C-alpha positions in Angstrom: 86.6 128.1 136.9 84.1 125.6 135.5 82.1 123.7 138.0 82.9 120.4 136.3 86.4 119.9 135.0 87.2 117.4 132.2 88.8 115.1 134.7 85.6 115.2 136.8 83.5 114.3 133.8 85.8 111.5 132.9 85.8 110.0 136.4 82.0 110.4 136.6 81.3 108.8 133.3 79.4 105.5 133.2 81.3 102.2 132.9 80.6 101.8 129.2 81.7 105.3 128.4 84.9 104.8 130.5 85.7 101.6 128.6 85.2 103.4 125.3 87.5 106.3 126.4 90.2 103.8 127.5 90.0 102.0 124.2 90.3 105.3 122.3 93.3 106.4 124.5 95.0 103.1 123.8 94.3 103.4 120.1 95.7 107.0 120.1 98.9 106.0 122.0 99.4 103.0 119.7 98.9 105.0 116.5 101.4 107.7 117.6 103.9 105.0 118.4 103.4 103.6 114.9 103.6 107.1 113.4 107.0 107.9 115.1 108.5 104.5 114.2 107.2 104.6 110.6 108.6 108.1 110.1 112.0 107.0 111.2 111.8 103.8 109.1 110.8 105.4 105.8 113.3 108.3 106.3 116.1 105.8 106.9 115.2 103.7 103.9 115.1 106.8 101.7 118.5 108.0 103.0 120.1 104.6 102.4 118.7 104.5 98.9 119.9 108.0 98.1 123.4 107.1 99.4 123.4 103.9 97.5 122.3 105.4 94.2 125.1 108.0 94.5 127.7 105.2 94.9 126.1 103.0 92.2 126.0 105.7 89.5 129.4 107.1 90.4 131.1 104.4 88.2 132.2 102.2 91.0 133.1 98.6 90.3 130.0 96.6 91.1 132.0 93.7 92.6 133.7 96.1 95.0 130.4 97.8 95.8 128.8 94.4 96.5 131.6 93.3 98.7 131.5 96.5 100.7 127.7 96.2 101.2 127.7 92.5 102.1 130.8 92.8 104.3 129.5 95.8 106.2 128.2 93.6 109.0 124.8 95.3 109.1 121.5 94.3 107.6 121.0 95.7 104.1 117.9 97.9 103.6 116.2 99.8 100.8 117.8 99.8 97.4 121.1 98.3 98.5 119.2 95.2 99.7 117.7 94.8 96.2 121.2 95.3 94.6 122.8 92.8 97.0 120.2 90.2 96.2 120.4 90.7 92.4 124.2 90.9 92.2 124.7 88.0 94.7 122.4 85.8 92.5 124.3 87.0 89.4 127.6 86.0 91.0 126.2 82.5 91.7 124.6 81.9 88.3 127.4 83.2 86.1 129.5 80.2 87.1 126.8 77.9 85.6 128.0 77.0 82.1 124.7 75.6 81.0 122.8 78.9 81.6 122.3 81.5 79.0 122.4 85.2 79.6 118.6 85.5 79.6 118.3 82.8 82.2 120.9 84.4 84.4 119.1 87.8 84.2 115.8 86.2 84.9 117.2 84.5 88.0 118.6 87.9 89.2 115.3 89.6 88.6 113.5 86.9 90.7 115.9 87.5 93.5 115.5 91.2 93.3 111.7 91.0 93.3 111.8 88.8 96.4 114.0 91.3 98.1 111.8 94.2 97.0 108.7 92.5 98.3 110.4 92.1 101.7 111.4 95.7 101.7 107.9 96.9 100.8 106.3 94.6 103.4 108.7 96.0 106.0 107.8 99.6 105.1 104.1 98.9 105.0 104.0 97.0 108.3 101.4 98.5 110.7 100.0 100.9 108.0 96.8 98.9 108.1 96.6 99.6 111.8 96.7 103.3 111.2 94.0 102.9 108.6 91.9 100.9 111.1 92.3 103.4 113.9 91.5 106.3 111.5 88.3 104.7 110.2 86.9 103.1 113.3 87.8 105.6 116.1 85.1 108.2 115.3 82.4 105.4 115.4 83.7 104.1 118.6 83.6 107.6 120.1 80.1 108.1 118.6 79.0 104.9 120.3 80.2 106.2 123.7 78.4 109.5 123.0 75.1 107.9 122.1 75.4 105.7 125.2 76.2 108.6 127.5 73.4 110.8 126.1 70.9 107.9 126.4 71.9 107.4 130.1 71.6 111.2 130.7 68.0 111.3 129.3 67.1 108.1 131.2 68.2 109.8 134.4 66.4 113.0 133.3 63.1 111.1 133.2 63.3 110.3 136.9 63.6 114.0 137.9 60.4 116.0 138.4 61.9 119.3 137.6 64.7 118.7 135.2 67.1 121.6 134.4 70.0 122.0 132.0 72.4 122.0 135.0 71.2 118.5 135.8 71.6 117.0 132.4 74.6 119.0 131.2 77.3 116.9 132.9 76.0 113.6 131.4 75.8 115.1 127.9 79.3 116.7 128.3 80.9 113.4 129.4 79.3 111.7 126.4 80.6 114.3 124.0 84.1 113.9 125.3 84.0 110.4 123.8 83.4 111.8 120.3 86.2 114.3 120.8 88.6 111.5 121.8 87.5 109.5 118.8 88.4 112.4 116.5 91.7 112.9 118.4 92.7 109.3 117.7 91.4 109.2 114.1 92.7 112.5 112.6 96.4 111.9 113.1 96.1 108.3 112.0 94.3 109.2 108.7 96.9 111.9 107.9 99.8 109.7 108.7 98.4 106.8 106.8 97.9 108.8 103.6 101.3 110.4 103.9 103.2 107.2 104.6 101.3 105.2 102.0 102.3 107.8 99.4 105.9 107.7 100.5 106.0 103.9 100.3 104.5 104.0 96.8 107.2 106.5 95.8 110.0 104.2 97.2 108.4 101.2 95.4 108.5 103.2 92.1 112.2 104.0 92.7 112.9 100.3 93.4 111.1 99.3 90.2 113.1 101.8 88.1 116.4 100.7 89.6 115.6 97.0 89.0 114.9 97.7 85.4 118.2 99.7 85.0 120.2 97.2 86.9 118.8 94.3 84.9 120.0 96.0 81.7 123.5 96.2 83.2 123.4 92.6 84.3 122.2 91.6 80.8 125.3 93.1 79.3 127.7 91.4 81.7 125.9 88.1 81.4 126.6 88.1 77.7 130.3 88.5 78.3 130.7 86.7 81.6 133.4 84.4 80.4 135.8 87.3 79.5 134.8 90.2 81.7 134.7 91.0 85.4 131.5 92.8 86.2 132.1 96.5 86.6 129.7 99.3 85.8 
C-alpha cells in the first residue's frame, strides 16, 4: 500500500491548492448536472418533434390538430410549439378582411420565428457553461499544479539533504490539481460538442418545417373565405 494515499495528499495540500481543487470539484459536479439535464431535454424535444411530424403529415385536419395541442393542458415544446404559434396566428389573422394572403403568412412566419427562437434558447441554455468549464478547467488545474510545485521547491530549499521522498508528496498533490482539471474539462468539451450539434440539427428541422408549413398556410390564406384549414 502506498505511503501517501490520494486523500492524504488532498488533505495535506496547501490552502491555494485546496481552493483550486474545490473549484474544480464544483465545476465538475455542475457540468455533470447540466449534461444529464441537457440530454433529457434534447431527447424529449426530439421525441416530441418526431411524434408531431407523424401526426402533421398523416393528413390530419390542422384545426383539429391545433385544438388537440392547445387543449392538452401542457406546455408545448419543440416543433409542436412552432406549429401552435403559427396556426394560432393564422386563425387570428384570417378574420381580418383588410389583410392579404401575403400579409397573413408573413404574420404567421413572425410568430413561428419567435417561437423557434424561444425553443432554441431553451435548448442552448447552459451550453455556454459547459464550454467555459471545458476551456478553463485545465488552466485552473495547471495553476494549482504550478503553485504546489513552487511551494514544494521552496520547502526543498530549506532542507540540507533533500531527497525525492521529501519533495514527492508536494509534487504529487500539485499534479492532482491538473488531473482534476482534466477530469472536469474532458466530459464538458465532449458534451458541449455533442449537444451543440444536436441543437443545430433540431434548428435545421425547425427551419424546414417552417418553410413547408408556410407554403400550406399560403394556400389556405388565399382561400380563407371559403375553406376551413385542413391539410
